[in-house]
C-alpha positions in Angstrom: 0.0 0.4 -0.1 2.9 2.9 0.7 4.2 1.8 -3.2 0.7 3.2 -4.0 -0.2 6.5 -2.4 3.8 6.9 -3.0 2.8 6.7 -6.2 0.3 9.5 -5.9 2.3 11.8 -2.9 1.3 15.5 -3.7 -2.8 14.5 -4.0 -2.3 12.5 -0.1 -1.1 15.9 1.2 -3.1 17.4 -0.8 -5.9 15.8 1.2 -4.0 16.2 4.0 -3.6 20.7 4.1 -7.1 20.7 3.3 -8.3 18.9 6.5 -5.7 20.5 8.8 -7.3 24.2 7.2 -10.6 22.4 7.5 -10.3 22.7 11.2 -8.2 25.5 11.3 -11.0 27.2 9.9 -13.3 26.4 12.7 -15.5 23.8 9.5 -15.7 20.3 11.3 -16.0 20.8 14.3 -14.8 17.6 16.6 -14.6 14.4 13.8 -17.8 15.7 11.4 -16.7 16.3 7.5 -15.4 14.5 5.4 -12.9 15.0 1.9 -12.6 12.6 -1.2 -9.6 13.0 -3.6 -9.8 11.0 -7.8 -6.7 10.5 -9.3 -7.3 9.9 -13.3 -7.9 6.6 -12.5 -10.5 6.1 -10.9 -8.6 5.8 -8.0 -10.6 7.6 -4.6 -8.7 9.0 -2.2 -11.2 9.5 1.1 -11.0 10.7 4.8 -11.5 8.3 7.4 -14.4 7.6 9.7 -13.5 9.1 13.7 -10.9 10.9 12.7 -10.8 15.0 13.2 -9.3 16.7 10.3 -6.7 18.7 12.6 -6.1 15.8 13.3 -6.2 14.1 9.9 -2.2 12.1 9.0 -1.5 10.4 6.1 -1.6 6.9 7.2 -5.0 7.1 7.9 -6.1 7.5 4.5 -8.3 4.8 2.4 -8.0 4.4 -0.4 -11.3 2.8 -2.7 -12.2 2.7 -6.4 -14.5 4.2 -8.5 -17.2 1.4 -7.9 -16.7 0.9 -4.1 -14.7 -1.5 -4.6 -12.2 -1.3 -0.9 -8.4 -0.7 -1.6 -7.3 -0.5 1.8 -8.1 1.3 5.5 -5.8 1.0 7.7 -5.8 -1.1 11.2 -8.8 -0.4 13.1 -10.3 1.8 10.5 -12.9 2.4 8.3 -13.8 4.8 5.6 -16.4 8.2 6.3 -19.7 7.1 6.3 -20.3 9.0 3.9 -18.5 7.3 1.5 -21.6 6.8 -1.4 -22.9 10.2 -1.2 -18.4 10.5 -2.5 -18.1 7.9 -5.1 -22.0 8.8 -6.3 -21.0 12.4 -7.0 -17.4 11.6 -8.7 -20.0 8.8 -10.9 -22.4 11.1 -12.2 -20.1 13.9 -12.4 -16.8 12.2 -14.5 -15.6 15.9 -14.6 -15.5 16.1 -10.8 -12.3 15.4 -9.1 -12.8 16.3 -5.8 -15.5 16.5 -3.1 -15.7 17.8 0.1 -19.0 17.4 3.2 -18.1 20.2 5.7 -19.9 22.3 8.3 -19.7 26.3 8.4 -21.4 27.1 11.0 -22.8 30.4 9.7 -23.8 28.2 5.8 -25.3 25.5 8.1 -27.5 27.8 10.4 -29.2 29.1 6.9 -29.9 25.6 5.6 -32.6 25.3 8.5 -34.3 27.5 7.8 -36.8 28.9 5.1 -35.4 32.4 4.6 -31.2 30.9 4.3 -31.5 28.9 2.0 -34.0 31.6 -0.2 -30.7 33.8 0.5 -28.6 31.3 -1.1 -29.8 30.9 -4.0 -29.6 34.6 -4.9 -27.7 36.5 -7.7 -25.8 38.5 -4.2 -22.0 38.2 -4.4 -20.0 37.6 -8.2 -16.8 36.3 -6.6 -19.8 32.9 -5.4 -21.9 32.9 -8.0 -18.8 32.6 -10.7 -17.4 29.8 -9.0 -19.5 28.1 -7.6 -23.3 29.4 -8.9 -26.6 29.7 -7.4 -26.0 27.7 -3.6 -28.8 25.3 -4.4 -30.1 23.3 -0.9 -30.6 19.8 -1.1 -33.9 18.4 1.3 -32.8 16.5 4.5 -31.4 12.9 3.9 -30.0 10.8 7.1 -26.5 11.4 7.5 -25.1 8.2 6.8 -27.3 6.5 4.4 -27.2 6.1 0.2 -30.5 8.1 0.6 -28.4 11.1 0.9 -26.2 10.6 -2.4 -29.3 10.1 -3.9 -31.8 12.9 -3.1 -28.8 15.0 -4.4 -30.0 14.3 -8.0 -31.9 16.1 -9.7 -29.2 19.3 -8.5 -26.2 17.1 -9.3 -25.5 19.3 -12.5 -27.0 22.4 -11.5 -24.2 23.5 -9.4 -21.1 23.7 -8.0 -22.3 23.6 -3.9 -25.0 22.8 -2.1 -27.0 23.1 1.4 -27.6 19.8 2.4 -30.8 20.7 4.2 -30.0 21.2 7.8 -26.2 18.7 7.2 -24.2 21.1 6.3 -22.2 21.9 3.0 -21.2 19.8 -0.3 -18.4 20.9 -2.7 -17.4 19.4 -6.4 -14.4 21.1 -7.7 -13.5 20.3 -11.5 -9.3 21.1 -10.3 -8.8 19.2 -7.3 -9.0 19.2 -3.9 -7.5 22.4 -2.4 -10.1 24.4 -4.4 -12.4 22.7 -2.3 -11.9 24.2 0.8 -11.1 27.8 -1.2 -14.1 27.3 -2.4 -16.4 26.5 1.4 -14.4 29.6 2.1 -16.3 31.8 -0.3 -19.7 30.0 0.6 -18.8 31.0 4.3 -19.0 34.4 3.7 -21.2 35.2 1.6 -23.4 33.0 4.4 -21.8 36.3 6.6 -22.5 39.0 4.4 -26.1 38.1 4.2 -26.5 37.7 7.9 -24.5 40.7 8.5 -27.1 42.5 6.0 -30.0 41.3 7.1 -28.9 42.5 10.5 -29.3 45.5 8.8 -33.4 45.5 8.2 -33.2 45.9 4.5 -34.4 43.2 1.8 -31.1 42.1 -0.2 -30.2 43.8 -2.7 -29.1 41.3 -5.5 -27.9 41.8 -9.1 -30.3 42.3 -12.1 -30.2 41.1 -15.5 -27.9 43.6 -16.9 -25.3 43.0 -13.3 -25.2 38.8 -15.1 -24.3 40.7 -18.3 -20.8 41.9 -17.2 -21.1 38.5 -15.0 -20.4 37.0 -18.2 -17.8 39.3 -20.1 -15.5 38.2 -17.4 -15.9 34.9 -17.3 -14.7 35.0 -20.5 -11.6 37.1 -20.2 -10.9 35.0 -17.6 -10.9 32.1 -19.4 -12.9 30.3 -16.5 -16.1 27.7 -17.0 -19.5 28.2 -16.0 -20.5 26.5 -12.7 -22.4 23.2 -13.1 -21.6 20.2 -15.2 -20.2 21.3 -19.3 -22.8 22.2 -21.8 -25.1 22.6 -18.4 -26.0 26.3 -18.6 -24.4 29.1 -22.1 -24.5 32.0 -19.4 -24.9 33.9 -16.0 -28.6 34.5 -16.7 -29.9 31.1 -17.5 -28.2 29.9 -14.4 -29.8 32.8 -12.3 -32.4 33.4 -14.7 -35.2 31.7 -11.8 -34.1 34.4 -9.8 -33.5 37.7 -11.3 -36.9 40.0 -12.8 -36.3 40.5 -16.1 
């Protein structure tokens, strides 16, 4: 097994870095949350259950094949109980290389109330919109159950970031595991901004159709792809068409 992990040393090191940052940021209290990173040959590095992210070490990581076959687990450990959710996302979205589930407190709090869930869908902050898309809330399903993976199916192609109702966040990255923790930071920052704006007592001011044209131009200039599965959308207007008055 050492030879396999040595082959993927960079990916292993990046998973550990992400876990430690998750712990430092307070997005993974106790042993909560999990990470999966797919290599080019469908070998998936996943975090184990019952290990705090701030204490994660390379020798604690597990390895599975994309089809679910367990390749390696350290003695006395097993892969995260939400392994099916991660593999299901990776199978459904071949463009995705990494998946992370975390519990950032403000975002998770918004997922538990209707007003928060609705606000996260709005085109409010360009950086979050360009990298993540609309933050769609997936209806509640029991943690550690296959049902949780299947509940994401109707929304899988429509965004790169999801709220799991009353549970936490789920972020997908086409660029590797280091990006998922950055995306969760962006999501949590957006959630904090929503809470701050709501304390002022006014309605949230979201971007107009004309503003979305400008964001499309920015995305093209940067050479970025639109959030969601490849080909799912042609413009930011299409992504947020149900949220912005024409």
